[in-house]
N, C-alpha and C positions, 0 to 999 in steps of 0.2 A: 138735760144732758143728765139728770137722777133720775129720770122715770124708767129704764128698765133695771136700777138698783130696786128699785122701790117695789115692780113686781117680782124681781126675784125673793126678796123677803119676804113677798105677801105670801108667795106658797111653800112659805116651808112650814113645816108643821111645829117646830121648837120656837123656841125663843127667837127674837135674833140675837141679840145681846149676846145668849150662849153659843149662838154658831158663829158670828163673828168671834167669841173669844176661844174659841174654840183654834178656829183656822190661824188667828193671833198668836196662838201659845204653840202651836206647831212651826211656825213660817220662824219664830224667834230660836226653836230648835234646832232649824236646819241653819241659821245662821251659827249659832252658834257653834253648832259642830265644823261648819265653814272657817271658823275663826281660831281654833281647837284643837290641833291635831291629836292629843292624848286623846281626849272626848270624843275624836269621831273612833280613834282606832277601839277605842271601848262599846263604842254602839256597833259597831262593825261585829263582832261577835254575839252582839245579840239581833242582830238586825234582818234582814231576808236580802238576798240576792238574785240576780236577772241574767242566767248568761245571755253571750251570745256569740255568736262562732263569724267571724267576719263581717262582722255588723249585722248579722240578721236573729232577732231573738227568738231563745229558745218554748216553743208555747205547747199546748199537754191541750189534751181532748177533754171535755169534761163527761161526765154522765147523760145530761141532755143530747148530746151532739154539737158541743160549740167549743169554741177555743179561749183558754185564756193563758197568761202568760206565768211561765212556770217559775213559782217562788220558794226557793232552797235557804237554808239557814246556813249559817258559817259553817257547820259541823258538816253539812252532807256536801260542799262542795268543797271542803278541806279531804273527803274520803271519797267523791269524783276523782280529784287529781291524786289522788294517791293510790286508786287503783289504775289510772293508768301514766304509771309513772312518773308523774312529776310531783316538784315538792310544792309547798306549799307558798313561795315566797311569790304568788303571780295573783295571789290576794290582794297585794298589798297596789298592787295596780286596779281595787275596785273603786269608782267613782261614786258618791253621793249626789242620788237623783230626786230624792224629797223624804217625805215621813208619810206615814198613813194616820187614819182614823183613830187607832189604837198610840200614835205617837211610837212607832218603832222605824228605826232607818233605814232607808231603802238605798241600797245599793248594784250597784251594774259592772258587767265585768267580760271580757273579750277574750276566748278560749281558741283563738284561733289560728296557734301554734299545735294544739292536737286534732286526732283525727274526729272528723265529723260524727262519721256512723260510731267508733267509742263514744262519742259523747252524749250519742242520743239515747245509746242502748245503758250507757251509767246512769245519766238523770230520767229515763223516762219521758223523753219530749221528741220533739222535732225541732230542729230550725227552718224555719220559713222567711221568705224573703217579706221585707218591710214592707212593700207594699201592697202586697196580696196579705201580709198578714192583717191589713187595715177592713180588710172586709172579712175577717174572721172573729177579730176583738170587739167586743163589747166598747158601746163610744168611752163606758168610765175608764176605761184601760188601754187604749188606743196612746193617749196623750205619754202616757208612766214609758212606755217602749221607743216610742220617736225622741223622747229627751234622753233616755239612755243611749240612742244610737247617736244623736247627736253629739253628745258630750264625748263620748267614744272617736267619734269621726274627727272629733277638733281637737283631742289627746295627741292620734296618730298622726296629725298634719302638723302638731307644733313643736315639735321634738328640738328645733333647731332656733335658736333665736337671728330675728330678721338682720340686725344689726350688728351682732360680733359673730354670727355663725357656729358660735359657742350651743354646747347641750342644755335645754331647758332644764328648769325642776317643777316638782308640782308641790301644791300642797299635800296635806293626806286626803283630803274632800274629793281634789280636783275639782274645785272651782276656779283655780288660777294655776298660769304657769310663771314663773321669774326665770331670769339670764343673771348668774352674780358678775358677768362682766360686763354689762351693761348696765345693771341694776335696771330692766326694766321687766316688765308685769306685764304678761297678757291673761286679759278673760274672754271668754268663749263668746264668741259676735254670732248675730244673727241678720238675716237678710231680709228685707222687705220684699212681698208678692203681693201684685191687685191681680185679682181675676176676675174678669168681667163677663158677666149673661147676659148678649144683646139677643133683644126682643122685638119683633114690628106689634106686638099682638098677638099673634098667632101660632107664628115660626120665633126659633131661633137661630142668631149666629154658631154656628159651632166648626173649630176645625181639628186636621188630626195630622200627625208626624208619619211617614214611614218605618218608624219602629213598630207602631200598634199592631195588636192583634186586628184581625180581620173585622170590622162591622163597628170600629172603637172609636169615638170622638167624645172631643173636648172644650170645654169652654176655653175663651181665650184668657192668655196668662204673658205677664211680663214683669221683670224685677225693675225696681224701684232706682233712679239715678238718682248722684247726690243730689241732695237740693231739692229732691221732686217728691212730692207730698203724694199719698194714693189718686186721688183725685183728678192728677194729670196725667199718671198712667193709664185709671177709667176712661178717660177722656180720647186718648190715644189709642188704644182698645179699643175706644168704642165708634172710633174716624176712621179703622182698618176697613176695607171694603176689600172684598175677593176676586181678583181676574177669574175668566177661566180658565180649565185647567190647561196642561198641555203636555204630550206623551214625549218622554225624551223617546231617543233611538235605541239605549241602551233595557227598554220596559218596563222605566218607573216614570210616575207621574210624578210632577212637582208644581206646587201651589207657589204663586207669587203674592205678595201683598205690597198696594202701593196705598201712600199716606194722602190722606184728604182730609184739608183742613175745614169741616166741616163742623165743628165745636168751640168753643173757650171754655177753658176753666172759668175764666176770671169776666169776660162778656158776652156770654152766647148772641149771637147774632137771630133777628127775628126772619122766621121763613115763612109764618101765616101758616104753621101748623100747630098743633100743640106735640109739645115732646115733654118726656117727667126726667128730669136732672135723676143723673147715676146717684145711686143710695146704698152707705153699706146694709149686708147682708148680716155677714160673721164673721170671725174674725178666729181664725185657730193658731196655734205656734207645732202645731203636729201633724198636718197635711204632707210637708216635705223639709223636713227637717235638713237642714238649721233655719228655716224662714221663719216668718210671720204674714201666713197669707190672707190678705184681706178680701170678701166677696164681695163683690156691688152687680146691683142689679138694674139696665139702662132701656128704655126705649125708644126704639127709633124714629122718628120723625119721615126719614123719607129714603127708600129702598134703590139705590144706581140702578138702571137697567142693564140689564146682561148678567145681574151679578148670578151666581149659582145659588139659590135659597130654597132651590128644592132639592131631596135627597137623588133625584136622577139624574141631575146633573154632575152628582159627585162621584165620584170613582169610589169602590169599595177597598181598595187597595193601593 
């Protein structure tokens, strides 16, 4: 269990104690900002702000042709808002998302009520859809904008209390919302998702949706139900078998999935053939916010006859 941590610490050039001490100090600083509204207000004036427009992050093109999130200071955002005829009251809606290695607080702000083209011209950036931005941003910066979008989306969908129906209030950092009428406190929630890449050693089982672009396929994925582990979802996805595609009268293709109880997460049956148990490959909270996606690899020990494993059996649209 501790082997991945040892490998990570062994690859660091600095002392592990110094690295951990820097991380712990930054996390303590973030927690203090979540609990102290006055300290959070002071940190916003000296911190960095990432702008969003209707949950799309603001990106800038660098000199080398890559993209990075546009980092603005509090004064820069105030200047942009004043130039577009908006007062600085919208800065109170900024949400704390983290802390940089230089101990600078990081916030995100959605300016969806302003004109998108005008904000892009004033801030010298471009608002890009988050899913498209994943292909443009470096791996170290993608989780930052993903977390910002997840928190902004949560605040937009939790404006009223589910018990009393009264408007909810947020703390300065935006880490929680509370209802004065019912004394209920709401915290951001995350949904668990399992992604399974099933292979028979030479081929992979992929699927697609009608909304996918032409030629785009994806690994199987599903949400975890109440009381269900990632391994259970992985086994369910592994046991999925695709029937031949059928054409609708409207000209669209429809895929049909059927459940096959070929495996059990607790007591797998013996088939006389070798198979590899599902193994977790990577876990990331920013792939599809607000979800925690765990990617699994599974080895198929049996292929049903008639299943469209080859690309020639699967239509492109």
